N, CA and C atoms as a LAMMPS dump frame, in Angstrom:
ITEM: TIMESTEP
0
ITEM: NUMBER OF ATOMS
549
ITEM: BOX BOUNDS ff ff ff
-5.0000000000000000e+02 5.0000000000000000e+02
-5.0000000000000000e+02 5.0000000000000000e+02
-5.0000000000000000e+02 5.0000000000000000e+02
ITEM: ATOMS id mol type element x y z
1 1 1 N -17.977 46.33 -7.933
2 1 2 C -17.116 45.731 -8.951
3 1 3 C -16.1 44.835 -8.237
4 2 1 N -15.966 43.632 -8.693
5 2 2 C -15.088 42.701 -8.103
6 2 3 C -13.78 42.712 -8.914
7 3 1 N -12.641 42.816 -8.183
8 3 2 C -11.389 42.871 -8.891
9 3 3 C -10.936 41.445 -9.206
10 4 1 N -10.262 41.237 -10.362
11 4 2 C -9.826 39.893 -10.702
12 4 3 C -8.768 39.431 -9.77
13 5 1 N -8.742 38.105 -9.549
14 5 2 C -7.701 37.555 -8.659
15 5 3 C -6.311 37.717 -9.241
16 6 1 N -5.403 38.069 -8.384
17 6 2 C -4.035 38.207 -8.818
18 6 3 C -3.37 36.9 -8.592
19 7 1 N -2.665 36.421 -9.643
20 7 2 C -1.973 35.134 -9.518
21 7 3 C -0.71 35.302 -8.651
22 8 1 N -0.648 34.604 -7.549
23 8 2 C 0.465 34.698 -6.637
24 8 3 C 1.441 33.626 -7.064
25 9 1 N 2.725 33.963 -7.002
26 9 2 C 3.708 32.933 -7.312
27 9 3 C 3.679 31.828 -6.28
28 10 1 N 3.834 30.624 -6.734
29 10 2 C 3.789 29.479 -5.821
30 10 3 C 5.143 29.299 -5.132
31 11 1 N 5.108 29.044 -3.893
32 11 2 C 6.323 28.811 -3.139
33 11 3 C 6.529 27.305 -3.01
34 12 1 N 7.797 26.939 -2.578
35 12 2 C 8.083 25.525 -2.341
36 12 3 C 7.107 24.902 -1.337
37 13 1 N 6.747 25.669 -0.296
38 13 2 C 5.869 25.198 0.74
39 13 3 C 4.45 24.951 0.128
40 14 1 N 3.983 25.823 -0.758
41 14 2 C 2.696 25.632 -1.393
42 14 3 C 2.669 24.353 -2.254
43 15 1 N 3.763 24.191 -2.993
44 15 2 C 3.865 23.022 -3.861
45 15 3 C 3.953 21.698 -3.019
46 16 1 N 4.704 21.76 -1.934
47 16 2 C 4.803 20.602 -1.075
48 16 3 C 3.476 20.259 -0.387
49 17 1 N 2.748 21.31 0.036
50 17 2 C 1.461 21.11 0.671
51 17 3 C 0.493 20.479 -0.345
52 18 1 N 0.533 20.911 -1.55
53 18 2 C -0.322 20.354 -2.631
54 18 3 C 0.027 18.881 -2.847
55 19 1 N 1.255 18.531 -2.883
56 19 2 C 1.69 17.187 -3.075
57 19 3 C 1.204 16.298 -1.952
58 20 1 N 1.335 16.8 -0.704
59 20 2 C 0.836 16.035 0.43
60 20 3 C -0.662 15.819 0.371
61 21 1 N -1.381 16.913 0.078
62 21 2 C -2.854 16.842 0.044
63 21 3 C -3.345 15.825 -1.038
64 22 1 N -2.66 15.879 -2.221
65 22 2 C -3.105 15.025 -3.329
66 22 3 C -2.669 13.592 -3.198
67 23 1 N -1.57 13.294 -2.487
68 23 2 C -1.045 11.92 -2.556
69 23 3 C -0.871 11.256 -1.173
70 24 1 N -1.361 11.855 -0.112
71 24 2 C -1.203 11.273 1.191
72 24 3 C -1.877 9.902 1.298
73 25 1 N -3.091 9.808 0.699
74 25 2 C -3.785 8.522 0.736
75 25 3 C -3.045 7.408 0.036
76 26 1 N -2.477 7.719 -1.125
77 26 2 C -1.713 6.781 -1.889
78 26 3 C -0.489 6.291 -1.076
79 27 1 N 0.209 7.257 -0.509
80 27 2 C 1.422 6.917 0.291
81 27 3 C 1.056 6.027 1.47
82 28 1 N -0.044 6.387 2.214
83 28 2 C -0.508 5.598 3.278
84 28 3 C -0.887 4.194 2.897
85 29 1 N -1.617 4.039 1.807
86 29 2 C -2.072 2.718 1.363
87 29 3 C -0.849 1.869 0.969
88 30 1 N 0.118 2.405 0.366
89 30 2 C 1.323 1.632 0.028
90 30 3 C 2.03 1.23 1.265
91 31 1 N 2.184 2.114 2.229
92 31 2 C 2.842 1.782 3.465
93 31 3 C 2.044 0.743 4.217
94 32 1 N 0.704 0.858 4.216
95 32 2 C -0.145 -0.113 4.922
96 32 3 C -0.014 -1.509 4.274
97 33 1 N 0 -1.505 2.956
98 33 2 C 0.119 -2.765 2.205
99 33 3 C 1.412 -3.522 2.568
100 34 1 N 2.437 -2.817 2.806
101 34 2 C 3.728 -3.463 3.155
102 34 3 C 3.809 -3.744 4.597
103 35 1 N 3.199 -2.951 5.48
104 35 2 C 3.434 -3.12 6.922
105 35 3 C 2.223 -3.803 7.637
106 36 1 N 1.024 -3.704 7.053
107 36 2 C -0.203 -4.285 7.607
108 36 3 C -0.472 -3.86 9.058
109 37 1 N -0.153 -2.631 9.353
110 37 2 C -0.391 -2.051 10.702
111 37 3 C -0.644 -0.54 10.526
112 38 1 N -1.732 -0.104 11.073
113 38 2 C -2.194 1.299 10.924
114 38 3 C -1.153 2.28 11.426
115 39 1 N -0.656 2.017 12.625
116 39 2 C 0.303 3.016 13.227
117 39 3 C 1.626 3.027 12.523
118 40 1 N 2.122 1.86 12.107
119 40 2 C 3.342 1.777 11.345
120 40 3 C 3.19 2.484 10.002
121 41 1 N 2.04 2.314 9.378
122 41 2 C 1.783 2.934 8.072
123 41 3 C 1.723 4.451 8.211
124 42 1 N 1.141 4.965 9.295
125 42 2 C 1.11 6.372 9.517
126 42 3 C 2.522 6.925 9.703
127 43 1 N 3.358 6.235 10.495
128 43 2 C 4.729 6.606 10.692
129 43 3 C 5.484 6.635 9.374
130 44 1 N 5.299 5.573 8.568
131 44 2 C 5.982 5.512 7.284
132 44 3 C 5.539 6.62 6.328
133 45 1 N 4.244 6.921 6.396
134 45 2 C 3.705 8.034 5.547
135 45 3 C 4.375 9.342 5.946
136 46 1 N 4.493 9.571 7.272
137 46 2 C 5.114 10.815 7.687
138 46 3 C 6.579 10.852 7.319
139 47 1 N 7.243 9.724 7.47
140 47 2 C 8.663 9.636 7.076
141 47 3 C 8.835 9.874 5.568
142 48 1 N 7.954 9.354 4.783
143 48 2 C 7.99 9.523 3.372
144 48 3 C 7.925 11.022 2.975
145 49 1 N 6.989 11.742 3.59
146 49 2 C 6.875 13.153 3.305
147 49 3 C 8.018 13.991 3.871
148 50 1 N 8.61 13.44 4.954
149 50 2 C 9.799 14.144 5.477
150 50 3 C 10.978 13.988 4.444
151 51 1 N 11.042 12.849 3.828
152 51 2 C 12.038 12.666 2.76
153 51 3 C 11.752 13.551 1.529
154 52 1 N 10.484 13.674 1.197
155 52 2 C 10.094 14.559 0.127
156 52 3 C 10.516 16.021 0.479
157 53 1 N 10.235 16.399 1.714
158 53 2 C 10.621 17.728 2.146
159 53 3 C 12.151 17.939 2.021
160 54 1 N 12.866 16.933 2.432
161 54 2 C 14.343 16.981 2.351
162 54 3 C 14.813 17.162 0.921
163 55 1 N 14.14 16.511 -0.032
164 55 2 C 14.526 16.568 -1.432
165 55 3 C 13.575 17.424 -2.305
166 56 1 N 12.97 18.415 -1.68
167 56 2 C 11.899 19.171 -2.351
168 56 3 C 12.487 19.944 -3.594
169 57 1 N 13.751 20.229 -3.65
170 57 2 C 14.303 20.882 -4.784
171 57 3 C 14.255 20.043 -5.983
172 58 1 N 14.073 18.71 -5.868
173 58 2 C 13.932 17.805 -7.016
174 58 3 C 12.546 17.718 -7.539
175 59 1 N 11.567 18.253 -6.808
176 59 2 C 10.182 18.15 -7.225
177 59 3 C 9.949 18.618 -8.657
178 60 1 N 10.581 19.673 -9.042
179 60 2 C 10.479 20.238 -10.372
180 60 3 C 10.981 19.313 -11.471
181 61 1 N 11.905 18.471 -11.096
182 61 2 C 12.557 17.564 -12.118
183 61 3 C 11.81 16.244 -12.268
184 62 1 N 10.875 15.923 -11.315
185 62 2 C 10.165 14.679 -11.332
186 62 3 C 9.129 14.633 -12.434
187 63 1 N 9.23 13.586 -13.292
188 63 2 C 8.274 13.422 -14.392
189 63 3 C 6.986 12.823 -13.916
190 64 1 N 7.045 11.727 -13.212
191 64 2 C 5.887 11.017 -12.7
192 64 3 C 5.87 11.127 -11.168
193 65 1 N 5.217 12.107 -10.646
194 65 2 C 5.158 12.361 -9.236
195 65 3 C 4.577 11.197 -8.437
196 66 1 N 3.513 10.613 -8.946
197 66 2 C 2.86 9.516 -8.225
198 66 3 C 3.794 8.347 -8.128
199 67 1 N 4.513 8.016 -9.176
200 67 2 C 5.476 6.902 -9.172
201 67 3 C 6.674 7.226 -8.288
202 68 1 N 7.138 8.45 -8.31
203 68 2 C 8.294 8.826 -7.455
204 68 3 C 7.883 8.719 -5.973
205 69 1 N 6.698 9.204 -5.599
206 69 2 C 6.251 9.059 -4.218
207 69 3 C 6.047 7.621 -3.842
208 70 1 N 5.471 6.83 -4.753
209 70 2 C 5.207 5.418 -4.471
210 70 3 C 6.537 4.694 -4.233
211 71 1 N 7.565 4.984 -4.985
212 71 2 C 8.859 4.399 -4.769
213 71 3 C 9.437 4.754 -3.451
214 72 1 N 9.333 6.026 -3.022
215 72 2 C 9.833 6.435 -1.736
216 72 3 C 9.043 5.761 -0.611
217 73 1 N 7.719 5.739 -0.76
218 73 2 C 6.902 5.097 0.308
219 73 3 C 7.186 3.616 0.415
220 74 1 N 7.359 2.996 -0.685
221 74 2 C 7.673 1.505 -0.664
222 74 3 C 8.966 1.267 0.05
223 75 1 N 9.984 2.052 -0.262
224 75 2 C 11.323 1.881 0.363
225 75 3 C 11.28 2.128 1.823
226 76 1 N 10.577 3.196 2.237
227 76 2 C 10.459 3.556 3.642
228 76 3 C 9.73 2.381 4.38
229 77 1 N 8.652 1.908 3.773
230 77 2 C 7.899 0.812 4.392
231 77 3 C 8.707 -0.476 4.534
232 78 1 N 9.442 -0.771 3.469
233 78 2 C 10.305 -1.977 3.518
234 78 3 C 11.379 -1.823 4.601
235 79 1 N 11.878 -0.634 4.755
236 79 2 C 12.866 -0.389 5.802
237 79 3 C 12.295 -0.614 7.205
238 80 1 N 11.008 -0.283 7.349
239 80 2 C 10.333 -0.459 8.666
240 80 3 C 9.811 -1.882 8.841
241 81 1 N 9.667 -2.633 7.786
242 81 2 C 9.003 -3.962 7.815
243 81 3 C 9.652 -4.892 8.813
244 82 1 N 10.962 -4.88 8.917
245 82 2 C 11.642 -5.815 9.768
246 82 3 C 11.56 -5.492 11.26
247 83 1 N 11.189 -4.243 11.596
248 83 2 C 11.13 -3.822 12.97
249 83 3 C 10.044 -4.558 13.644
250 84 1 N 10.185 -4.873 14.913
251 84 2 C 9.128 -5.549 15.723
252 84 3 C 7.952 -4.632 15.862
253 85 1 N 6.77 -5.255 15.892
254 85 2 C 5.529 -4.496 16.086
255 85 3 C 4.75 -5.04 17.258
256 86 1 N 4.114 -4.147 17.95
257 86 2 C 3.236 -4.509 19.03
258 86 3 C 1.79 -4.301 18.576
259 87 1 N 0.889 -5.103 19.162
260 87 2 C -0.537 -4.898 18.864
261 87 3 C -0.975 -3.719 19.667
262 88 1 N -1.544 -2.751 18.981
263 88 2 C -2.002 -1.568 19.651
264 88 3 C -3.426 -1.729 20.079
265 89 1 N -3.826 -1.072 21.163
266 89 2 C -5.205 -1.168 21.638
267 89 3 C -6.104 -0.471 20.631
268 90 1 N -5.599 0.506 19.897
269 90 2 C -6.426 1.195 18.857
270 90 3 C -6.795 0.2 17.785
271 91 1 N -5.887 -0.712 17.415
272 91 2 C -6.194 -1.694 16.384
273 91 3 C -7.315 -2.614 16.825
274 92 1 N -7.321 -3.018 18.101
275 92 2 C -8.383 -3.859 18.607
276 92 3 C -9.691 -3.071 18.599
277 93 1 N -9.667 -1.819 18.978
278 93 2 C -10.879 -1.001 18.934
279 93 3 C -11.381 -0.82 17.53
280 94 1 N -10.497 -0.686 16.572
281 94 2 C -10.905 -0.571 15.168
282 94 3 C -11.556 -1.848 14.69
283 95 1 N -11.071 -2.98 15.116
284 95 2 C -11.644 -4.272 14.738
285 95 3 C -13.054 -4.411 15.316
286 96 1 N -13.249 -3.978 16.567
287 96 2 C -14.535 -4.069 17.215
288 96 3 C -15.551 -3.121 16.48
289 97 1 N -15.107 -1.918 16.178
290 97 2 C -16.038 -0.99 15.496
291 97 3 C -16.343 -1.416 14.072
292 98 1 N -15.465 -2.159 13.47
293 98 2 C -15.658 -2.689 12.142
294 98 3 C -16.824 -3.715 12.17
295 99 1 N -16.849 -4.566 13.209
296 99 2 C -17.921 -5.507 13.381
297 99 3 C -19.283 -4.807 13.513
298 100 1 N -19.309 -3.76 14.251
299 100 2 C -20.563 -3.006 14.479
300 100 3 C -20.984 -2.281 13.187
301 101 1 N -20.051 -1.732 12.444
302 101 2 C -20.379 -0.883 11.322
303 101 3 C -20.708 -1.655 10.036
304 102 1 N -20.377 -2.886 9.895
305 102 2 C -20.622 -3.609 8.671
306 102 3 C -22.1 -4.068 8.484
307 103 1 N -22.758 -4.243 9.609
308 103 2 C -24.119 -4.762 9.564
309 103 3 C -24.177 -6.243 9.28
310 104 1 N -23.03 -6.879 9.194
311 104 2 C -23.024 -8.329 8.96
312 104 3 C -23.092 -9.026 10.279
313 105 1 N -23.42 -10.288 10.213
314 105 2 C -23.45 -11.095 11.461
315 105 3 C -22.039 -11.37 11.89
316 106 1 N -21.888 -11.654 13.182
317 106 2 C -20.554 -11.975 13.663
318 106 3 C -19.886 -13.117 12.926
319 107 1 N -20.712 -14.114 12.531
320 107 2 C -20.199 -15.262 11.823
321 107 3 C -19.648 -14.837 10.475
322 108 1 N -20.4 -14.002 9.7
323 108 2 C -19.942 -13.507 8.409
324 108 3 C -18.67 -12.722 8.556
325 109 1 N -18.558 -11.881 9.597
326 109 2 C -17.37 -11.118 9.801
327 109 3 C -16.184 -11.985 10.079
328 110 1 N -16.413 -12.997 10.912
329 110 2 C -15.292 -13.966 11.257
330 110 3 C -14.866 -14.703 9.981
331 111 1 N -15.83 -15.146 9.196
332 111 2 C -15.482 -15.857 7.978
333 111 3 C -14.689 -14.971 6.991
334 112 1 N -15.134 -13.737 6.886
335 112 2 C -14.418 -12.776 5.998
336 112 3 C -13.012 -12.554 6.534
337 113 1 N -12.937 -12.37 7.831
338 113 2 C -11.624 -12.117 8.42
339 113 3 C -10.673 -13.326 8.302
340 114 1 N -11.265 -14.557 8.414
341 114 2 C -10.536 -15.78 8.254
342 114 3 C -10.004 -15.896 6.821
343 115 1 N -10.855 -15.632 5.845
344 115 2 C -10.429 -15.667 4.45
345 115 3 C -9.355 -14.638 4.183
346 116 1 N -9.558 -13.457 4.711
347 116 2 C -8.562 -12.401 4.562
348 116 3 C -7.238 -12.789 5.207
349 117 1 N -7.311 -13.425 6.389
350 117 2 C -6.107 -13.893 7.059
351 117 3 C -5.383 -14.978 6.243
352 118 1 N -6.15 -15.885 5.641
353 118 2 C -5.598 -16.96 4.846
354 118 3 C -4.881 -16.332 3.605
355 119 1 N -5.587 -15.392 2.953
356 119 2 C -4.984 -14.792 1.801
357 119 3 C -3.728 -13.998 2.211
358 120 1 N -3.772 -13.28 3.329
359 120 2 C -2.586 -12.53 3.776
360 120 3 C -1.448 -13.498 4.068
361 121 1 N -1.738 -14.623 4.698
362 121 2 C -0.703 -15.654 5.026
363 121 3 C -0.095 -16.205 3.729
364 122 1 N -1.031 -16.536 2.761
365 122 2 C -0.511 -17.089 1.522
366 122 3 C 0.342 -16.043 0.741
367 123 1 N -0.103 -14.832 0.742
368 123 2 C 0.648 -13.79 0.071
369 123 3 C 1.973 -13.549 0.773
370 124 1 N 1.939 -13.625 2.121
371 124 2 C 3.161 -13.46 2.864
372 124 3 C 4.169 -14.537 2.649
373 125 1 N 3.68 -15.745 2.279
374 125 2 C 4.576 -16.885 2.039
375 125 3 C 5.187 -16.839 0.65
376 126 1 N 4.646 -15.975 -0.25
377 126 2 C 5.261 -15.854 -1.559
378 126 3 C 6.647 -15.29 -1.459
379 127 1 N 7.521 -15.611 -2.353
380 127 2 C 8.812 -14.918 -2.431
381 127 3 C 8.619 -13.439 -2.674
382 128 1 N 9.443 -12.624 -2.099
383 128 2 C 9.322 -11.135 -2.2
384 128 3 C 9.218 -10.738 -3.669
385 129 1 N 9.936 -11.418 -4.535
386 129 2 C 9.92 -11.078 -5.989
387 129 3 C 8.539 -11.199 -6.612
388 130 1 N 7.752 -12.085 -6.083
389 130 2 C 6.346 -12.265 -6.557
390 130 3 C 5.364 -11.471 -5.68
391 131 1 N 5.627 -11.405 -4.372
392 131 2 C 4.674 -10.766 -3.45
393 131 3 C 4.612 -9.252 -3.654
394 132 1 N 5.758 -8.58 -3.847
395 132 2 C 5.764 -7.135 -3.96
396 132 3 C 5.002 -6.615 -5.178
397 133 1 N 5.253 -7.163 -6.383
398 133 2 C 4.426 -6.666 -7.513
399 133 3 C 2.946 -6.968 -7.38
400 134 1 N 2.617 -8.113 -6.79
401 134 2 C 1.208 -8.453 -6.546
402 134 3 C 0.527 -7.477 -5.6
403 135 1 N 1.246 -7.197 -4.526
404 135 2 C 0.697 -6.216 -3.527
405 135 3 C 0.465 -4.877 -4.171
406 136 1 N 1.469 -4.371 -4.908
407 136 2 C 1.344 -3.049 -5.491
408 136 3 C 0.229 -3.006 -6.562
409 137 1 N 0.072 -4.13 -7.287
410 137 2 C -0.949 -4.156 -8.303
411 137 3 C -2.325 -4.344 -7.719
412 138 1 N -2.515 -5.304 -6.881
413 138 2 C -3.801 -5.655 -6.344
414 138 3 C -4.333 -4.656 -5.289
415 139 1 N -3.469 -4.394 -4.348
416 139 2 C -3.922 -3.52 -3.264
417 139 3 C -3.829 -2.041 -3.544
418 140 1 N -2.783 -1.669 -4.246
419 140 2 C -2.531 -0.218 -4.558
420 140 3 C -2.96 0.187 -5.881
421 141 1 N -3.369 -0.757 -6.735
422 141 2 C -3.888 -0.523 -8.08
423 141 3 C -2.919 0.327 -8.94
424 142 1 N -1.606 0.099 -8.782
425 142 2 C -0.639 0.72 -9.645
426 142 3 C -0.546 -0.06 -10.917
427 143 1 N -0.229 0.635 -12.005
428 143 2 C -0.064 -0.006 -13.298
429 143 3 C 1.287 -0.766 -13.347
430 144 1 N 1.374 -1.75 -14.296
431 144 2 C 2.647 -2.459 -14.354
432 144 3 C 3.829 -1.502 -14.601
433 145 1 N 3.64 -0.447 -15.356
434 145 2 C 4.707 0.489 -15.634
435 145 3 C 5.151 1.222 -14.316
436 146 1 N 4.148 1.592 -13.553
437 146 2 C 4.414 2.235 -12.263
438 146 3 C 5.145 1.289 -11.28
439 147 1 N 4.666 0.026 -11.293
440 147 2 C 5.316 -0.98 -10.383
441 147 3 C 6.716 -1.182 -10.789
442 148 1 N 6.941 -1.291 -12.082
443 148 2 C 8.349 -1.505 -12.611
444 148 3 C 9.268 -0.335 -12.137
445 149 1 N 8.69 0.849 -12.192
446 149 2 C 9.498 2.014 -11.723
447 149 3 C 9.751 1.977 -10.222
448 150 1 N 8.744 1.599 -9.458
449 150 2 C 8.875 1.514 -8.02
450 150 3 C 9.901 0.446 -7.622
451 151 1 N 9.822 -0.72 -8.247
452 151 2 C 10.674 -1.866 -7.916
453 151 3 C 11.956 -1.866 -8.639
454 152 1 N 12.168 -0.998 -9.615
455 152 2 C 13.417 -0.956 -10.351
456 152 3 C 13.624 -2.137 -11.32
457 153 1 N 12.529 -2.511 -11.95
458 153 2 C 12.67 -3.662 -12.933
459 153 3 C 11.888 -3.275 -14.169
460 154 1 N 11.715 -4.187 -15.108
461 154 2 C 10.974 -3.821 -16.334
462 154 3 C 9.515 -4.282 -16.287
463 155 1 N 8.761 -3.697 -17.113
464 155 2 C 7.303 -3.984 -17.108
465 155 3 C 6.954 -5.439 -17.421
466 156 1 N 7.68 -6.054 -18.369
467 156 2 C 7.398 -7.461 -18.671
468 156 3 C 7.667 -8.342 -17.464
469 157 1 N 8.687 -8.055 -16.695
470 157 2 C 8.961 -8.87 -15.525
471 157 3 C 7.837 -8.681 -14.496
472 158 1 N 7.354 -7.463 -14.359
473 158 2 C 6.224 -7.221 -13.421
474 158 3 C 5.024 -7.995 -13.833
475 159 1 N 4.661 -7.952 -15.046
476 159 2 C 3.456 -8.712 -15.542
477 159 3 C 3.645 -10.197 -15.312
478 160 1 N 4.827 -10.718 -15.615
479 160 2 C 5.088 -12.127 -15.416
480 160 3 C 5.014 -12.54 -13.963
481 161 1 N 5.562 -11.711 -13.076
482 161 2 C 5.57 -12.005 -11.63
483 161 3 C 4.168 -11.939 -11.065
484 162 1 N 3.371 -10.987 -11.472
485 162 2 C 1.949 -10.906 -11.025
486 162 3 C 1.174 -12.165 -11.438
487 163 1 N 1.368 -12.513 -12.712
488 163 2 C 0.693 -13.728 -13.244
489 163 3 C 1.105 -14.964 -12.453
490 164 1 N 2.423 -15.131 -12.222
491 164 2 C 2.886 -16.278 -11.462
492 164 3 C 2.419 -16.277 -10.051
493 165 1 N 2.451 -15.136 -9.406
494 165 2 C 1.919 -15.042 -7.977
495 165 3 C 0.449 -15.408 -7.912
496 166 1 N -0.328 -14.974 -8.87
497 166 2 C -1.772 -15.297 -8.823
498 166 3 C -1.96 -16.827 -9.078
499 167 1 N -1.171 -17.4 -9.959
500 167 2 C -1.275 -18.843 -10.18
501 167 3 C -0.956 -19.649 -8.912
502 168 1 N 0.1 -19.257 -8.244
503 168 2 C 0.512 -19.94 -6.989
504 168 3 C -0.593 -19.742 -5.953
505 169 1 N -1.133 -18.548 -5.782
506 169 2 C -2.18 -18.381 -4.829
507 169 3 C -3.421 -19.175 -5.133
508 170 1 N -3.752 -19.265 -6.401
509 170 2 C -4.934 -20.05 -6.856
510 170 3 C -4.721 -21.54 -6.493
511 171 1 N -3.522 -22.038 -6.734
512 171 2 C -3.213 -23.426 -6.465
513 171 3 C -3.241 -23.703 -4.97
514 172 1 N -2.691 -22.848 -4.188
515 172 2 C -2.637 -22.992 -2.725
516 172 3 C -4.074 -22.9 -2.144
517 173 1 N -4.834 -21.976 -2.623
518 173 2 C -6.241 -21.842 -2.119
519 173 3 C -7.026 -23.103 -2.444
520 174 1 N -6.843 -23.598 -3.715
521 174 2 C -7.55 -24.799 -4.088
522 174 3 C -7.113 -26.011 -3.247
523 175 1 N -5.828 -26.105 -2.904
524 175 2 C -5.343 -27.162 -2.089
525 175 3 C -5.905 -27.109 -0.661
526 176 1 N -5.939 -25.873 -0.155
527 176 2 C -6.545 -25.697 1.202
528 176 3 C -8.005 -26.03 1.178
529 177 1 N -8.718 -25.62 0.182
530 177 2 C -10.154 -25.878 0.093
531 177 3 C -10.447 -27.395 0.015
532 178 1 N -9.686 -28.113 -0.853
533 178 2 C -9.849 -29.545 -0.989
534 178 3 C -9.513 -30.223 0.317
535 179 1 N -8.432 -29.804 0.988
536 179 2 C -7.991 -30.402 2.225
537 179 3 C -9.023 -30.223 3.308
538 180 1 N -9.693 -29.062 3.341
539 180 2 C -10.673 -28.764 4.372
540 180 3 C -12.012 -29.419 4.121
541 181 1 N -12.406 -29.554 2.829
542 181 2 C -13.711 -30.03 2.503
543 181 3 C -13.684 -31.448 1.849
544 182 1 N -12.544 -31.983 1.709
545 182 2 C -12.453 -33.309 1.063
546 182 3 C -12.447 -33.181 -0.454
547 183 1 N -11.923 -34.163 -1.101
548 183 2 C -11.812 -34.09 -2.581
549 183 3 C -13.094 -34.569 -3.227
């Protein structure tokens, strides 16, 4: 005869561990989107959860945990964004292994990397007011309501900024394409 499981009361540590397990990937992706560096994003992720640990007594009061964590991760990443970064040997190794694992030809990989670099440059040239909502929407797949919460603005402004950012990118890509291939 198997005895029924006894429900154990959850401790703060259990709750915090569950939060980390469920949301670590989201926090990392947001940090990576802002920092564009694997090691910096890992550091920002760790710092984000250290802040959550520091304010764990507020966990029970949080209505939208995903949005709350995204806001913390975004602020931590922005705080780290200005710091100088070095190219790590691990990043070079990751790039090499990426070429081997895709099964694409070297030329296809280079073209894809070049397009990605162009898009990254064009997005980086956008004003922060347009770039940040676009990054959170496109790369992190947050909803306009979640983005508004993270950035401390309203949903209509987020939608408008995403639309405007996409229009600017479209125009700039078209201009580069025409300049490279002739009109």
